[in-house]
Residue, then its C-alpha position, 0 to 999 in steps of 0.5 A: x616229253x611234250x614241248x610246243x611253243x606257238x605250234x612248233x615242237x612236239x605234240x600228241x596227235x592221232x588220239x585213239x579211243x580210251x582204253x580200259x585202263x584210262x589211257x589213250x593211244x596216240x602218236x608223238x609228232x614233231x610239229x611246225x605251226x601246228x602242222x604234223x611234220x614227222x611222227x616220232x613214236x607211238x604212246x599210251x598216255x593218261x591225260x590229266x588237267x593241271x591248272x586248266x592245261x592239258x598234261x599227262x600223268x604217264x606216257x609209255x612208248x609203243x610202236x607207231x600205228x601207221x594208219x594213225x600216222x596216215x590219218x593224221x597227215x590227211x587231217x593236218x595237211x588236207x582236211x583241216x586247211x580246207x575246213x578253215x580256209x574254204x571261203x578265202x577264194x570267195x573274197x578274191x575280186x576275180x572269183x566274184x567277177x567270174x561267178x557273176x556276183x554283184x559288187x554289193x556282195x564283196x563286203x559281206x563275203x569278206x565279212x563271212x570269210x573273216x568270221x568263218x576263220x575266227x569261228x573255225x580257229x576258236x572251235x578247233x583250238x581245244x578240239x584235240x584236248x576235248x578228245x582226251x577227256x571224252x568218256 
């Protein structure tokens, strides 16, 4: 059963390509603030849209795929945080001074960091769901 509230609970991550029967291989994870904590078990799941929300018409348990688990940890704890938060050091005044940037760059860099964060979260919001319905 999938239960997640504000990124805390269980969710299917590590979605594999569509199988011949329309199902996908994935891993059921215990998550906290959208970060994968503990892999629970592997699944074959068939996605279904239910009133605009992602649901699953059937889920069959399988053994954990440890490469998928490792890849999910890599994405969830290293690559995604770097992708989302890379401009944050640029808005720190000491970083701007160390780089020799003029004071006039401070507000545009702050704006860029906030804009980047908003766009990154907006684009990544439905990324996992889009993978389920990719042909």
